[in-house]
Biopython code that builds the backbone (N, CA, C, O; Angstrom):
import numpy as np
from Bio.PDB.StructureBuilder import StructureBuilder

atoms = [
    (1, "UNK", "N", (65.476, 93.944, 72.802)),
    (1, "UNK", "CA", (65.842, 95.191, 73.447)),
    (1, "UNK", "C", (67.327, 95.505, 73.254)),
    (1, "UNK", "O", (67.700, 96.672, 73.130)),
    (2, "UNK", "N", (68.176, 94.477, 73.228)),
    (2, "UNK", "CA", (69.618, 94.715, 73.101)),
    (2, "UNK", "C", (70.141, 94.407, 71.707)),
    (2, "UNK", "O", (71.344, 94.496, 71.459)),
    (3, "UNK", "N", (69.258, 94.053, 70.813)),
    (3, "UNK", "CA", (69.642, 93.748, 69.437)),
    (3, "UNK", "C", (70.663, 92.613, 69.376)),
    (3, "UNK", "O", (71.692, 92.727, 68.710)),
    (4, "UNK", "N", (70.371, 91.535, 70.067)),
    (4, "UNK", "CA", (71.220, 90.349, 69.976)),
    (4, "UNK", "C", (71.969, 89.986, 71.235)),
    (4, "UNK", "O", (72.578, 88.918, 71.291)),
    (5, "UNK", "N", (71.949, 90.824, 72.238)),
    (5, "UNK", "CA", (72.641, 90.519, 73.484)),
    (5, "UNK", "C", (73.452, 91.704, 73.970)),
    (5, "UNK", "O", (73.659, 92.676, 73.244)),
    (6, "UNK", "N", (73.901, 91.609, 75.194)),
    (6, "UNK", "CA", (74.691, 92.697, 75.779)),
    (6, "UNK", "C", (76.172, 92.487, 75.439)),
    (6, "UNK", "O", (76.607, 91.364, 75.182)),
    (7, "UNK", "N", (76.924, 93.568, 75.443)),
    (7, "UNK", "CA", (78.363, 93.471, 75.167)),
    (7, "UNK", "C", (79.103, 92.829, 76.332)),
    (7, "UNK", "O", (80.013, 92.025, 76.131)),
    (8, "UNK", "N", (78.707, 93.191, 77.562)),
    (8, "UNK", "CA", (79.375, 92.698, 78.762)),
    (8, "UNK", "C", (78.337, 92.359, 79.826)),
    (8, "UNK", "O", (77.315, 93.032, 79.952)),
    (9, "UNK", "N", (78.615, 91.311, 80.585)),
    (9, "UNK", "CA", (77.798, 91.009, 81.758)),
    (9, "UNK", "C", (78.738, 90.588, 82.874)),
    (9, "UNK", "O", (79.779, 89.977, 82.633)),
    (10, "UNK", "N", (78.357, 90.922, 84.094)),
    (10, "UNK", "CA", (79.144, 90.563, 85.270)),
    (10, "UNK", "C", (78.209, 89.933, 86.281)),
    (10, "UNK", "O", (77.193, 90.523, 86.648)),
    (11, "UNK", "N", (78.546, 88.745, 86.729)),
    (11, "UNK", "CA", (77.744, 88.032, 87.715)),
    (11, "UNK", "C", (78.507, 88.024, 89.024)),
    (11, "UNK", "O", (79.675, 87.635, 89.060)),
    (12, "UNK", "N", (77.848, 88.457, 90.121)),
    (12, "UNK", "CA", (78.525, 88.559, 91.413)),
    (12, "UNK", "C", (77.808, 87.815, 92.539)),
    (12, "UNK", "O", (78.207, 87.936, 93.697)),
    (13, "UNK", "N", (76.775, 87.057, 92.232)),
    (13, "UNK", "CA", (75.956, 86.451, 93.285)),
    (13, "UNK", "C", (76.422, 85.072, 93.715)),
    (13, "UNK", "O", (76.223, 84.683, 94.866)),
    (14, "UNK", "N", (77.038, 84.329, 92.807)),
    (14, "UNK", "CA", (77.388, 82.948, 93.100)),
    (14, "UNK", "C", (76.269, 81.981, 92.743)),
    (14, "UNK", "O", (76.435, 80.767, 92.861)),
    (15, "UNK", "N", (75.139, 82.508, 92.311)),
    (15, "UNK", "CA", (74.017, 81.665, 91.888)),
    (15, "UNK", "C", (74.347, 81.057, 90.531)),
    (15, "UNK", "O", (74.648, 81.781, 89.582)),
    (16, "UNK", "N", (74.291, 79.732, 90.436)),
    (16, "UNK", "CA", (74.638, 79.075, 89.182)),
    (16, "UNK", "C", (73.692, 79.490, 88.067)),
    (16, "UNK", "O", (74.115, 79.613, 86.918)),
    (17, "UNK", "N", (72.414, 79.707, 88.384)),
    (17, "UNK", "CA", (71.464, 80.150, 87.362)),
    (17, "UNK", "C", (71.805, 81.549, 86.866)),
    (17, "UNK", "O", (71.668, 81.837, 85.677)),
    (18, "UNK", "N", (72.249, 82.420, 87.770)),
    (18, "UNK", "CA", (72.667, 83.765, 87.361)),
    (18, "UNK", "C", (73.922, 83.699, 86.498)),
    (18, "UNK", "O", (74.063, 84.471, 85.549)),
    (19, "UNK", "N", (74.829, 82.787, 86.820)),
    (19, "UNK", "CA", (76.048, 82.625, 86.030)),
    (19, "UNK", "C", (75.720, 82.193, 84.607)),
    (19, "UNK", "O", (76.257, 82.736, 83.642)),
    (20, "UNK", "N", (74.842, 81.222, 84.492)),
    (20, "UNK", "CA", (74.451, 80.732, 83.167)),
    (20, "UNK", "C", (73.754, 81.844, 82.392)),
    (20, "UNK", "O", (74.033, 82.046, 81.210)),
    (21, "UNK", "N", (72.849, 82.565, 83.049)),
    (21, "UNK", "CA", (72.148, 83.669, 82.387)),
    (21, "UNK", "C", (73.117, 84.755, 81.942)),
    (21, "UNK", "O", (72.969, 85.317, 80.857)),
    (22, "UNK", "N", (74.113, 85.055, 82.781)),
    (22, "UNK", "CA", (75.093, 86.087, 82.442)),
    (22, "UNK", "C", (75.855, 85.705, 81.181)),
    (22, "UNK", "O", (76.143, 86.564, 80.347)),
    (23, "UNK", "N", (76.182, 84.434, 81.036)),
    (23, "UNK", "CA", (76.897, 83.979, 79.843)),
    (23, "UNK", "C", (75.982, 83.944, 78.624)),
    (23, "UNK", "O", (76.363, 84.375, 77.536)),
    (24, "UNK", "N", (74.786, 83.431, 78.817)),
    (24, "UNK", "CA", (73.892, 83.257, 77.678)),
    (24, "UNK", "C", (73.323, 84.572, 77.148)),
    (24, "UNK", "O", (72.845, 84.619, 76.015)),
    (25, "UNK", "N", (73.365, 85.642, 77.950)),
    (25, "UNK", "CA", (72.775, 86.907, 77.506)),
    (25, "UNK", "C", (73.746, 87.794, 76.730)),
    (25, "UNK", "O", (73.340, 88.835, 76.214)),
    (26, "UNK", "N", (75.035, 87.402, 76.636)),
    (26, "UNK", "CA", (75.976, 88.256, 75.907)),
    (26, "UNK", "C", (75.863, 88.028, 74.402)),
    (26, "UNK", "O", (75.446, 86.962, 73.950)),
    (27, "UNK", "N", (76.235, 89.033, 73.650)),
    (27, "UNK", "CA", (76.104, 89.041, 72.191)),
    (27, "UNK", "C", (77.019, 88.010, 71.545)),
    (27, "UNK", "O", (78.176, 87.856, 71.936)),
    (28, "UNK", "N", (76.486, 87.308, 70.550)),
    (28, "UNK", "CA", (77.319, 86.385, 69.780)),
    (28, "UNK", "C", (78.431, 87.177, 69.088)),
    (28, "UNK", "O", (78.204, 88.282, 68.596)),
    (29, "UNK", "N", (79.618, 86.605, 69.056)),
    (29, "UNK", "CA", (80.713, 87.216, 68.324)),
    (29, "UNK", "C", (81.642, 88.070, 69.144)),
    (29, "UNK", "O", (82.849, 88.077, 68.900)),
    (30, "UNK", "N", (81.105, 88.805, 70.129)),
    (30, "UNK", "CA", (81.997, 89.676, 70.900)),
    (30, "UNK", "C", (81.599, 89.823, 72.375)),
    (30, "UNK", "O", (82.314, 90.467, 73.143)),
    (31, "UNK", "N", (80.494, 89.248, 72.769)),
    (31, "UNK", "CA", (80.050, 89.379, 74.151)),
    (31, "UNK", "C", (80.987, 88.705, 75.133)),
    (31, "UNK", "O", (81.535, 87.640, 74.849)),
    (32, "UNK", "N", (81.170, 89.328, 76.291)),
    (32, "UNK", "CA", (82.046, 88.796, 77.334)),
    (32, "UNK", "C", (81.279, 88.733, 78.646)),
    (32, "UNK", "O", (80.713, 89.733, 79.088)),
    (33, "UNK", "N", (81.258, 87.570, 79.261)),
    (33, "UNK", "CA", (80.652, 87.384, 80.578)),
    (33, "UNK", "C", (81.772, 87.124, 81.583)),
    (33, "UNK", "O", (82.657, 86.303, 81.343)),
    (34, "UNK", "N", (81.723, 87.832, 82.709)),
    (34, "UNK", "CA", (82.710, 87.642, 83.770)),
    (34, "UNK", "C", (81.989, 87.135, 85.010)),
    (34, "UNK", "O", (81.061, 87.776, 85.503)),
    (35, "UNK", "N", (82.419, 85.983, 85.510)),
    (35, "UNK", "CA", (81.824, 85.387, 86.703)),
    (35, "UNK", "C", (82.713, 85.690, 87.901)),
    (35, "UNK", "O", (83.889, 85.328, 87.922)),
    (36, "UNK", "N", (82.143, 86.349, 88.886)),
    (36, "UNK", "CA", (82.879, 86.748, 90.080)),
    (36, "UNK", "C", (82.400, 85.973, 91.297)),
    (36, "UNK", "O", (83.206, 85.592, 92.147)),
    (37, "UNK", "N", (81.095, 85.737, 91.389)),
    (37, "UNK", "CA", (80.529, 85.038, 92.538)),
    (37, "UNK", "C", (81.054, 83.614, 92.625)),
    (37, "UNK", "O", (81.444, 83.025, 91.617)),
    (38, "UNK", "N", (81.062, 83.069, 93.825)),
    (38, "UNK", "CA", (81.543, 81.708, 94.048)),
    (38, "UNK", "C", (80.333, 80.794, 94.219)),
    (38, "UNK", "O", (79.552, 80.974, 95.153)),
    (39, "UNK", "N", (80.170, 79.817, 93.328)),
    (39, "UNK", "CA", (79.005, 78.941, 93.407)),
    (39, "UNK", "C", (79.146, 77.895, 94.503)),
    (39, "UNK", "O", (80.223, 77.710, 95.069)),
    (40, "UNK", "N", (78.054, 77.219, 94.790)),
    (40, "UNK", "CA", (78.056, 76.086, 95.703)),
    (40, "UNK", "C", (78.971, 75.014, 95.125)),
    (40, "UNK", "O", (79.045, 74.855, 93.906)),
    (41, "UNK", "N", (79.653, 74.291, 95.969)),
    (41, "UNK", "CA", (80.636, 73.304, 95.503)),
    (41, "UNK", "C", (80.026, 72.197, 94.655)),
    (41, "UNK", "O", (80.744, 71.560, 93.884)),
    (42, "UNK", "N", (78.733, 71.948, 94.770)),
    (42, "UNK", "CA", (78.095, 70.887, 93.999)),
    (42, "UNK", "C", (77.439, 71.382, 92.710)),
    (42, "UNK", "O", (76.914, 70.576, 91.942)),
    (43, "UNK", "N", (77.459, 72.690, 92.460)),
    (43, "UNK", "CA", (76.832, 73.238, 91.262)),
    (43, "UNK", "C", (77.652, 72.920, 90.016)),
    (43, "UNK", "O", (78.876, 72.793, 90.073)),
    (44, "UNK", "N", (76.955, 72.795, 88.896)),
    (44, "UNK", "CA", (77.613, 72.556, 87.614)),
    (44, "UNK", "C", (77.148, 73.612, 86.620)),
    (44, "UNK", "O", (75.955, 73.896, 86.515)),
    (45, "UNK", "N", (78.083, 74.182, 85.903)),
    (45, "UNK", "CA", (77.769, 75.188, 84.890)),
    (45, "UNK", "C", (77.424, 74.448, 83.602)),
    (45, "UNK", "O", (78.271, 73.766, 83.025)),
    (46, "UNK", "N", (76.175, 74.585, 83.153)),
    (46, "UNK", "CA", (75.739, 73.882, 81.949)),
    (46, "UNK", "C", (75.141, 74.885, 80.966)),
    (46, "UNK", "O", (74.278, 75.688, 81.321)),
    (47, "UNK", "N", (75.609, 74.822, 79.748)),
    (47, "UNK", "CA", (75.079, 75.657, 78.682)),
    (47, "UNK", "C", (75.213, 74.884, 77.374)),
    (47, "UNK", "O", (75.980, 73.925, 77.287)),
    (48, "UNK", "N", (74.484, 75.295, 76.390)),
    (48, "UNK", "CA", (74.559, 74.620, 75.096)),
    (48, "UNK", "C", (75.888, 74.970, 74.426)),
    (48, "UNK", "O", (76.314, 76.124, 74.474)),
    (49, "UNK", "N", (76.544, 73.997, 73.806)),
    (49, "UNK", "CA", (77.837, 74.262, 73.156)),
    (49, "UNK", "C", (77.793, 75.374, 72.111)),
    (49, "UNK", "O", (78.817, 76.001, 71.839)),
    (50, "UNK", "N", (76.639, 75.625, 71.529)),
    (50, "UNK", "CA", (76.541, 76.682, 70.507)),
    (50, "UNK", "C", (76.918, 78.042, 71.093)),
    (50, "UNK", "O", (77.382, 78.926, 70.373)),
    (51, "UNK", "N", (76.718, 78.208, 72.409)),
    (51, "UNK", "CA", (77.092, 79.476, 73.046)),
    (51, "UNK", "C", (78.589, 79.724, 72.974)),
    (51, "UNK", "O", (79.023, 80.872, 72.875)),
    (52, "UNK", "N", (79.371, 78.679, 73.022)),
    (52, "UNK", "CA", (80.821, 78.815, 72.890)),
    (52, "UNK", "C", (81.201, 78.928, 71.417)),
    (52, "UNK", "O", (82.059, 79.730, 71.048)),
    (53, "UNK", "N", (80.562, 78.127, 70.589)),
    (53, "UNK", "CA", (80.859, 78.147, 69.156)),
    (53, "UNK", "C", (80.522, 79.487, 68.517)),
    (53, "UNK", "O", (81.120, 79.861, 67.508)),
    (54, "UNK", "N", (79.572, 80.210, 69.095)),
    (54, "UNK", "CA", (79.198, 81.536, 68.577)),
    (54, "UNK", "C", (80.139, 82.630, 69.053)),
    (54, "UNK", "O", (79.826, 83.815, 68.943)),
    (55, "UNK", "N", (81.292, 82.235, 69.580)),
    (55, "UNK", "CA", (82.367, 83.151, 69.955)),
    (55, "UNK", "C", (82.017, 84.096, 71.100)),
    (55, "UNK", "O", (82.481, 85.236, 71.139)),
    (56, "UNK", "N", (81.208, 83.621, 72.018)),
    (56, "UNK", "CA", (81.011, 84.358, 73.272)),
    (56, "UNK", "C", (82.214, 84.041, 74.149)),
    (56, "UNK", "O", (82.797, 82.962, 74.040)),
    (57, "UNK", "N", (82.587, 84.969, 75.011)),
    (57, "UNK", "CA", (83.738, 84.758, 75.884)),
    (57, "UNK", "C", (83.273, 84.659, 77.334)),
    (57, "UNK", "O", (82.470, 85.466, 77.802)),
    (58, "UNK", "N", (83.788, 83.662, 78.026)),
    (58, "UNK", "CA", (83.474, 83.446, 79.439)),
    (58, "UNK", "C", (84.765, 83.574, 80.233)),
    (58, "UNK", "O", (85.748, 82.887, 79.957)),
    (59, "UNK", "N", (84.750, 84.460, 81.221)),
    (59, "UNK", "CA", (85.921, 84.658, 82.084)),
    (59, "UNK", "C", (85.477, 84.516, 83.532)),
    (59, "UNK", "O", (84.304, 84.703, 83.857)),
    (60, "UNK", "N", (86.416, 84.188, 84.383)),
    (60, "UNK", "CA", (86.130, 84.087, 85.802)),
    (60, "UNK", "C", (87.276, 84.653, 86.607)),
    (60, "UNK", "O", (88.395, 84.795, 86.113)),
    (61, "UNK", "N", (86.988, 84.970, 87.841)),
    (61, "UNK", "CA", (88.025, 85.514, 88.701)),
    (61, "UNK", "C", (87.726, 85.185, 90.155)),
    (61, "UNK", "O", (86.572, 85.223, 90.581)),
    (62, "UNK", "N", (88.753, 84.867, 90.907)),
    (62, "UNK", "CA", (88.634, 84.719, 92.356)),
    (62, "UNK", "C", (89.183, 85.980, 92.992)),
    (62, "UNK", "O", (90.306, 86.385, 92.692)),
    (63, "UNK", "N", (88.426, 86.595, 93.848)),
    (63, "UNK", "CA", (88.854, 87.772, 94.596)),
    (63, "UNK", "C", (89.250, 88.938, 93.695)),
    (63, "UNK", "O", (90.056, 89.778, 94.096)),
    (64, "UNK", "N", (88.696, 89.004, 92.480)),
    (64, "UNK", "CA", (88.956, 90.133, 91.591)),
    (64, "UNK", "C", (90.408, 90.247, 91.157)),
    (64, "UNK", "O", (90.886, 91.346, 90.876)),
    (65, "UNK", "N", (91.113, 89.121, 91.099)),
    (65, "UNK", "CA", (92.537, 89.113, 90.734)),
    (65, "UNK", "C", (93.368, 89.972, 91.675)),
    (65, "UNK", "O", (94.350, 90.593, 91.269)),
    (66, "UNK", "N", (92.964, 89.997, 92.920)),
    (66, "UNK", "CA", (93.644, 90.745, 93.972)),
    (66, "UNK", "C", (95.039, 90.178, 94.195)),
    (66, "UNK", "O", (95.207, 88.960, 94.269)),
    (67, "UNK", "N", (96.035, 91.040, 94.302)),
    (67, "UNK", "CA", (97.413, 90.623, 94.513)),
    (67, "UNK", "C", (97.859, 91.079, 95.903)),
    (67, "UNK", "O", (98.223, 92.240, 96.086)),
    (68, "UNK", "N", (97.833, 90.178, 96.872)),
    (68, "UNK", "CA", (98.131, 90.561, 98.256)),
    (68, "UNK", "C", (99.460, 91.286, 98.439)),
    (68, "UNK", "O", (99.516, 92.269, 99.179)),
    (69, "UNK", "N", (100.521, 90.836, 97.796)),
    (69, "UNK", "CA", (101.838, 91.436, 98.007)),
    (69, "UNK", "C", (101.862, 92.911, 97.628)),
    (69, "UNK", "O", (102.438, 93.727, 98.347)),
    (70, "UNK", "N", (101.245, 93.257, 96.508)),
    (70, "UNK", "CA", (101.292, 94.651, 96.065)),
    (70, "UNK", "C", (100.061, 95.451, 96.488)),
    (70, "UNK", "O", (100.149, 96.667, 96.658)),
    (71, "UNK", "N", (98.912, 94.786, 96.660)),
    (71, "UNK", "CA", (97.674, 95.512, 96.955)),
    (71, "UNK", "C", (97.383, 95.667, 98.445)),
    (71, "UNK", "O", (96.747, 96.643, 98.845)),
    (72, "UNK", "N", (97.833, 94.727, 99.272)),
    (72, "UNK", "CA", (97.508, 94.755, 100.695)),
    (72, "UNK", "C", (98.001, 96.016, 101.416)),
    (72, "UNK", "O", (97.248, 96.570, 102.218)),
    (73, "UNK", "N", (99.222, 96.495, 101.172)),
    (73, "UNK", "CA", (99.649, 97.715, 101.861)),
    (73, "UNK", "C", (98.717, 98.903, 101.594)),
    (73, "UNK", "O", (98.475, 99.704, 102.497)),
    (74, "UNK", "N", (98.199, 99.027, 100.390)),
    (74, "UNK", "CA", (97.278, 100.113, 100.070)),
    (74, "UNK", "C", (95.955, 99.956, 100.831)),
    (74, "UNK", "O", (95.387, 100.940, 101.306)),
    (75, "UNK", "N", (95.475, 98.728, 100.941)),
    (75, "UNK", "CA", (94.235, 98.465, 101.679)),
    (75, "UNK", "C", (94.418, 98.795, 103.159)),
    (75, "UNK", "O", (93.543, 99.400, 103.778)),
    (76, "UNK", "N", (95.556, 98.397, 103.720)),
    (76, "UNK", "CA", (95.841, 98.704, 105.130)),
    (76, "UNK", "C", (95.876, 100.214, 105.346)),
    (76, "UNK", "O", (95.331, 100.719, 106.327)),
    (77, "UNK", "N", (96.510, 100.918, 104.441)),
    (77, "UNK", "CA", (96.578, 102.383, 104.537)),
    (77, "UNK", "C", (95.183, 103.002, 104.483)),
    (77, "UNK", "O", (94.880, 103.920, 105.245)),
    (78, "UNK", "N", (94.346, 102.510, 103.598)),
    (78, "UNK", "CA", (92.970, 103.018, 103.506)),
    (78, "UNK", "C", (92.206, 102.751, 104.801)),
    (78, "UNK", "O", (91.428, 103.593, 105.249)),
    (79, "UNK", "N", (92.425, 101.583, 105.401)),
    (79, "UNK", "CA", (91.755, 101.244, 106.660)),
    (79, "UNK", "C", (92.229, 102.166, 107.781)),
    (79, "UNK", "O", (91.419, 102.668, 108.560)),
    (80, "UNK", "N", (93.527, 102.386, 107.862)),
    (80, "UNK", "CA", (94.085, 103.258, 108.903)),
    (80, "UNK", "C", (93.532, 104.673, 108.774)),
    (80, "UNK", "O", (93.258, 105.328, 109.779)),
    (81, "UNK", "N", (93.365, 105.146, 107.536)),
    (81, "UNK", "CA", (92.845, 106.497, 107.294)),
    (81, "UNK", "C", (91.320, 106.564, 107.407)),
    (81, "UNK", "O", (90.724, 107.611, 107.154)),
    (82, "UNK", "N", (90.689, 105.449, 107.786)),
    (82, "UNK", "CA", (89.225, 105.369, 107.922)),
    (82, "UNK", "C", (88.510, 105.566, 106.580)),
    (82, "UNK", "O", (87.352, 105.983, 106.546)),
    (83, "UNK", "N", (89.199, 105.267, 105.484)),
    (83, "UNK", "CA", (88.597, 105.354, 104.147)),
    (83, "UNK", "C", (87.922, 104.043, 103.756)),
    (83, "UNK", "O", (87.154, 103.993, 102.795)),
    (84, "UNK", "N", (88.210, 102.995, 104.500)),
    (84, "UNK", "CA", (87.653, 101.677, 104.226)),
    (84, "UNK", "C", (87.117, 101.106, 105.528)),
    (84, "UNK", "O", (87.872, 100.898, 106.478)),
    (85, "UNK", "N", (85.820, 100.854, 105.572)),
    (85, "UNK", "CA", (85.175, 100.360, 106.790)),
    (85, "UNK", "C", (84.995, 98.848, 106.696)),
    (85, "UNK", "O", (83.921, 98.362, 106.342)),
    (86, "UNK", "N", (86.046, 98.119, 107.012)),
    (86, "UNK", "CA", (86.022, 96.669, 106.890)),
    (86, "UNK", "C", (85.001, 96.000, 107.800)),
    (86, "UNK", "O", (84.491, 94.928, 107.472)),
    (87, "UNK", "N", (84.702, 96.605, 108.918)),
    (87, "UNK", "CA", (83.763, 96.008, 109.868)),
    (87, "UNK", "C", (82.397, 95.738, 109.236)),
    (87, "UNK", "O", (81.694, 94.816, 109.650)),
    (88, "UNK", "N", (82.022, 96.531, 108.243)),
    (88, "UNK", "CA", (80.732, 96.350, 107.580)),
    (88, "UNK", "C", (80.654, 95.016, 106.831)),
    (88, "UNK", "O", (79.562, 94.517, 106.561)),
    (89, "UNK", "N", (81.796, 94.447, 106.501)),
    (89, "UNK", "CA", (81.824, 93.214, 105.724)),
    (89, "UNK", "C", (81.875, 91.963, 106.593)),
    (89, "UNK", "O", (81.778, 90.853, 106.070)),
    (90, "UNK", "N", (82.023, 92.113, 107.894)),
    (90, "UNK", "CA", (82.127, 90.974, 108.802)),
    (90, "UNK", "C", (80.731, 90.596, 109.287)),
    (90, "UNK", "O", (80.026, 91.410, 109.882)),
    (91, "UNK", "N", (80.342, 89.349, 109.023)),
    (91, "UNK", "CA", (79.009, 88.900, 109.425)),
    (91, "UNK", "C", (79.041, 88.000, 110.655)),
    (91, "UNK", "O", (78.044, 87.911, 111.370)),
    (92, "UNK", "N", (80.166, 87.330, 110.919)),
    (92, "UNK", "CA", (80.261, 86.414, 112.047)),
    (92, "UNK", "C", (81.677, 86.422, 112.610)),
    (92, "UNK", "O", (82.642, 86.737, 111.915)),
    (93, "UNK", "N", (81.772, 86.068, 113.880)),
    (93, "UNK", "CA", (83.050, 85.819, 114.535)),
    (93, "UNK", "C", (82.928, 84.524, 115.307)),
    (93, "UNK", "O", (81.951, 84.316, 116.027)),
    (94, "UNK", "N", (83.918, 83.645, 115.164)),
    (94, "UNK", "CA", (83.901, 82.382, 115.899)),
    (94, "UNK", "C", (85.289, 82.108, 116.457)),
    (94, "UNK", "O", (86.288, 82.521, 115.870)),
    (95, "UNK", "N", (85.357, 81.410, 117.592)),
    (95, "UNK", "CA", (86.672, 81.002, 118.098)),
    (95, "UNK", "C", (87.205, 79.861, 117.233)),
    (95, "UNK", "O", (86.442, 79.175, 116.552)),
    (96, "UNK", "N", (88.516, 79.669, 117.268)),
    (96, "UNK", "CA", (89.133, 78.621, 116.459)),
    (96, "UNK", "C", (88.526, 77.248, 116.740)),
    (96, "UNK", "O", (88.422, 76.412, 115.842)),
    (97, "UNK", "N", (88.132, 77.027, 117.976)),
    (97, "UNK", "CA", (87.546, 75.729, 118.340)),
    (97, "UNK", "C", (86.233, 75.463, 117.595)),
    (97, "UNK", "O", (85.782, 74.319, 117.536)),
    (98, "UNK", "N", (85.620, 76.498, 117.031)),
    (98, "UNK", "CA", (84.366, 76.345, 116.285)),
    (98, "UNK", "C", (84.554, 76.675, 114.797)),
    (98, "UNK", "O", (83.635, 77.166, 114.142)),
    (99, "UNK", "N", (85.741, 76.403, 114.281)),
    (99, "UNK", "CA", (86.050, 76.755, 112.897)),
    (99, "UNK", "C", (85.078, 76.110, 111.902)),
    (99, "UNK", "O", (84.780, 76.686, 110.856)),
    (100, "UNK", "N", (84.589, 74.912, 112.235)),
    (100, "UNK", "CA", (83.650, 74.244, 111.331)),
    (100, "UNK", "C", (82.363, 75.047, 111.163)),
    (100, "UNK", "O", (81.714, 74.971, 110.120)),
    (101, "UNK", "N", (81.997, 75.811, 112.179)),
    (101, "UNK", "CA", (80.817, 76.664, 112.075)),
    (101, "UNK", "C", (81.030, 77.741, 111.004)),
    (101, "UNK", "O", (80.100, 78.096, 110.279)),
    (102, "UNK", "N", (82.252, 78.252, 110.914)),
    (102, "UNK", "CA", (82.575, 79.248, 109.886)),
    (102, "UNK", "C", (82.400, 78.652, 108.492)),
    (102, "UNK", "O", (81.887, 79.310, 107.587)),
    (103, "UNK", "N", (82.828, 77.406, 108.327)),
    (103, "UNK", "CA", (82.650, 76.745, 107.033)),
    (103, "UNK", "C", (81.168, 76.509, 106.734)),
    (103, "UNK", "O", (80.739, 76.625, 105.586)),
    (104, "UNK", "N", (80.398, 76.183, 107.754)),
    (104, "UNK", "CA", (78.949, 76.005, 107.567)),
    (104, "UNK", "C", (78.303, 77.303, 107.091)),
    (104, "UNK", "O", (77.488, 77.287, 106.168)),
    (105, "UNK", "N", (78.660, 78.429, 107.716)),
    (105, "UNK", "CA", (78.122, 79.719, 107.281)),
    (105, "UNK", "C", (78.435, 79.968, 105.804)),
    (105, "UNK", "O", (77.581, 80.404, 105.033)),
    (106, "UNK", "N", (79.684, 79.678, 105.435)),
    (106, "UNK", "CA", (80.111, 79.915, 104.063)),
    (106, "UNK", "C", (79.341, 79.021, 103.083)),
    (106, "UNK", "O", (78.829, 79.502, 102.073)),
    (107, "UNK", "N", (79.262, 77.729, 103.383)),
    (107, "UNK", "CA", (78.620, 76.787, 102.463)),
    (107, "UNK", "C", (77.116, 77.019, 102.346)),
    (107, "UNK", "O", (76.523, 76.740, 101.304)),
    (108, "UNK", "N", (76.498, 77.531, 103.413)),
    (108, "UNK", "CA", (75.061, 77.823, 103.376)),
    (108, "UNK", "C", (74.777, 79.195, 102.772)),
    (108, "UNK", "O", (73.621, 79.544, 102.537)),
    (109, "UNK", "N", (75.831, 79.973, 102.522)),
    (109, "UNK", "CA", (75.637, 81.319, 101.990)),
    (109, "UNK", "C", (75.116, 82.287, 103.034)),
    (109, "UNK", "O", (74.510, 83.302, 102.689)),
    (110, "UNK", "N", (75.344, 81.988, 104.313)),
    (110, "UNK", "CA", (74.852, 82.822, 105.405)),
    (110, "UNK", "C", (75.873, 83.848, 105.880)),
    (110, "UNK", "O", (75.534, 84.739, 106.659)),
    (111, "UNK", "N", (77.111, 83.738, 105.426)),
    (111, "UNK", "CA", (78.141, 84.645, 105.915)),
    (111, "UNK", "C", (78.897, 85.306, 104.779)),
    (111, "UNK", "O", (79.326, 84.644, 103.833)),
    (112, "UNK", "N", (79.056, 86.608, 104.880)),
    (112, "UNK", "CA", (79.865, 87.324, 103.895)),
    (112, "UNK", "C", (81.342, 87.136, 104.235)),
    (112, "UNK", "O", (82.129, 86.685, 103.402)),
    (113, "UNK", "N", (81.706, 87.486, 105.461)),
    (113, "UNK", "CA", (83.057, 87.270, 105.964)),
    (113, "UNK", "C", (82.953, 86.833, 107.418)),
    (113, "UNK", "O", (82.166, 87.375, 108.194)),
    (114, "UNK", "N", (83.755, 85.850, 107.763)),
    (114, "UNK", "CA", (83.756, 85.332, 109.127)),
    (114, "UNK", "C", (85.164, 85.465, 109.696)),
    (114, "UNK", "O", (86.136, 85.019, 109.087)),
    (115, "UNK", "N", (85.259, 86.079, 110.862)),
    (115, "UNK", "CA", (86.538, 86.208, 111.560)),
    (115, "UNK", "C", (86.709, 85.005, 112.477)),
    (115, "UNK", "O", (85.813, 84.670, 113.252)),
    (116, "UNK", "N", (87.868, 84.358, 112.382)),
    (116, "UNK", "CA", (88.170, 83.239, 113.255)),
    (116, "UNK", "C", (89.191, 83.701, 114.275)),
    (116, "UNK", "O", (90.335, 83.995, 113.930)),
    (117, "UNK", "N", (88.776, 83.765, 115.531)),
    (117, "UNK", "CA", (89.671, 84.203, 116.606)),
    (117, "UNK", "C", (90.597, 83.050, 117.001)),
    (117, "UNK", "O", (90.137, 81.944, 117.284)),
    (118, "UNK", "N", (91.884, 83.316, 117.017)),
    (118, "UNK", "CA", (92.873, 82.275, 117.318)),
    (118, "UNK", "C", (93.091, 82.093, 118.814)),
    (118, "UNK", "O", (93.692, 81.104, 119.232)),
    (119, "UNK", "N", (92.616, 83.024, 119.618)),
    (119, "UNK", "CA", (92.759, 82.895, 121.064)),
    (119, "UNK", "C", (91.409, 82.543, 121.665)),
    (119, "UNK", "O", (90.362, 82.781, 121.062)),
    (120, "UNK", "N", (91.448, 81.981, 122.847)),
    (120, "UNK", "CA", (90.210, 81.529, 123.522)),
    (120, "UNK", "C", (89.309, 82.636, 123.951)),
    (120, "UNK", "O", (88.249, 82.382, 124.523)),
]
sb = StructureBuilder()
sb.init_structure("model")
sb.init_model(0)
sb.init_chain("A")
sb.init_seg("    ")
for serial, (resi, resn, name, xyz) in enumerate(atoms, 1):
    if name == "N":
        sb.init_residue(resn, " ", resi, " ")
    sb.init_atom(name, np.array(xyz, "f"), 0.0, 1.0, " ", f" {name:<3s}", serial, name[0])
structure = sb.get_structure()
């Protein structure tokens, strides 16, 4: 269907199988796969070496290469103007005394964003 593979693929799930598929489905010679999702800490990315030798490109990014110093003021401004609804991204809130619960949500893939309250 794609005559040898796709030019670009982007993986955003964190599923190791999706990451491998995203890399393996790009076209030999010029295909680029970008991994955005964060995998489980015990997952291993495994592919046949020929995928690299065939000049496919694999890239990764944490947080979309977000630069807090220069980008954060713009995000705050968007939030103040009600152009960005951050509340939609918060799945849990826990007090600091239960911080380990926040890590459990993250490691189980049950939480998108967890707010940790520093006060009781």
